[in-house]
C-alpha positions in Angstrom: -61.0 -33.4 80.1 -58.3 -30.8 80.4 -56.4 -29.4 77.4 -53.1 -31.1 78.4 -54.8 -34.5 78.4 -56.6 -33.8 75.1 -53.4 -32.8 73.4 -51.7 -36.0 74.6 -54.5 -38.2 73.4 -54.8 -36.4 70.1 -51.0 -37.0 69.4 -51.7 -40.5 68.0 -53.7 -42.2 65.3 -57.4 -42.9 65.8 -57.1 -46.5 66.9 -54.6 -45.6 69.7 -56.9 -42.6 70.7 -59.9 -44.9 70.9 -58.1 -47.4 73.0 -56.7 -44.9 75.5 -60.1 -43.1 75.7 -61.7 -46.4 76.7 -59.4 -46.6 79.7 -59.8 -42.9 80.5 -63.6 -43.2 80.5 -63.5 -46.2 82.9 -61.1 -44.4 85.3 -63.3 -41.3 85.2 -66.5 -43.3 85.7 -64.9 -45.1 88.7 -63.1 -42.0 90.2 -64.8 -38.8 88.9 -63.0 -36.6 91.4 -59.5 -37.8 90.9 -56.6 -35.5 90.2 -55.5 -35.6 86.5 -52.0 -34.6 85.4 -49.3 -35.4 82.8 -46.6 -37.1 84.9 -43.4 -38.6 83.5 -45.0 -38.2 80.0 -48.1 -40.3 80.9 -51.7 -39.4 81.8 -51.8 -39.9 85.5 -54.9 -40.2 87.8 -54.5 -39.8 91.5 -56.8 -40.1 94.5 -54.3 -38.6 97.0 -51.2 -36.5 97.0 -48.0 -38.4 97.0 -47.3 -41.9 95.7 -50.4 -43.8 96.9 -53.6 -44.1 95.0 -52.6 -43.7 91.3 -52.8 -45.2 87.8 -51.3 -44.0 84.6 -51.9 -44.4 80.8 -49.4 -44.1 78.1 -48.8 -45.0 74.5 -46.2 -47.5 73.3 -45.4 -48.5 69.8 -48.1 -51.3 69.6 -50.8 -49.9 71.9 -51.6 -48.5 75.3 -50.0 -49.2 78.7 -51.8 -49.1 82.0 -49.3 -48.2 84.7 -50.0 -49.0 88.4 -48.3 -49.5 91.7 -50.4 -52.7 92.0 -47.6 -55.2 91.6 -49.4 -58.1 93.3 -52.5 -57.7 91.2 -50.4 -57.4 88.0 -48.9 -60.9 88.9 -52.4 -62.3 89.2 -53.5 -60.6 85.9 -50.4 -62.1 84.2 -51.3 -65.6 85.3 -54.9 -65.2 84.1 -53.9 -63.6 80.8 -50.5 -64.9 79.7 -51.0 -63.6 76.1 -51.1 -59.9 77.3 -47.7 -58.4 77.9 -47.0 -57.2 81.4 -44.2 -55.5 83.3 -43.5 -55.3 87.0 -46.2 -52.7 87.5 -47.8 -52.3 84.2 -49.9 -54.0 81.5 -49.2 -53.4 77.8 -52.3 -53.8 75.7 -51.7 -54.2 72.0 -54.3 -52.6 69.8 -55.4 -56.1 68.7 -55.7 -57.4 72.3 -59.2 -58.2 73.6 -59.4 -56.3 76.9 -60.7 -58.2 80.0 -62.4 -55.2 81.4 -63.6 -56.8 84.6 -60.0 -57.6 85.6 -58.8 -54.2 84.4 -61.3 -52.6 86.7 -60.0 -54.7 89.6 -56.4 -53.6 88.8 -57.5 -50.0 88.7 -59.4 -50.2 91.9 -56.5 -52.0 93.7 -54.1 -49.3 92.5 -56.3 -46.3 93.2 -57.4 -47.6 96.6 -54.3 -49.4 98.0 -55.4 -49.2 101.6 -58.8 -50.7 100.9 
């Protein structure tokens, strides 16, 4: 992990760091060669240059947000998990939320490989 990412992750309390590291580890397991950068104050992971093939991770006051361009899959996620807050292209996981990791992996895959 680069120092920029490490500083970002270390900027919060342990429970927030643990939660974001869980997401980071899954993304790196799925896409070990992805480009990693701080982009618009979030951790971003990209497969290609430009706007296709990306996900982002950021903190919010109650937890961690997974940002994607995967709007259709976010809609499906929202229907399956109405208790987890979502936005148009993001999922806001509270620290206390149980994470449905299988569906999260699907969202990540759809976002990172939009042409698949």
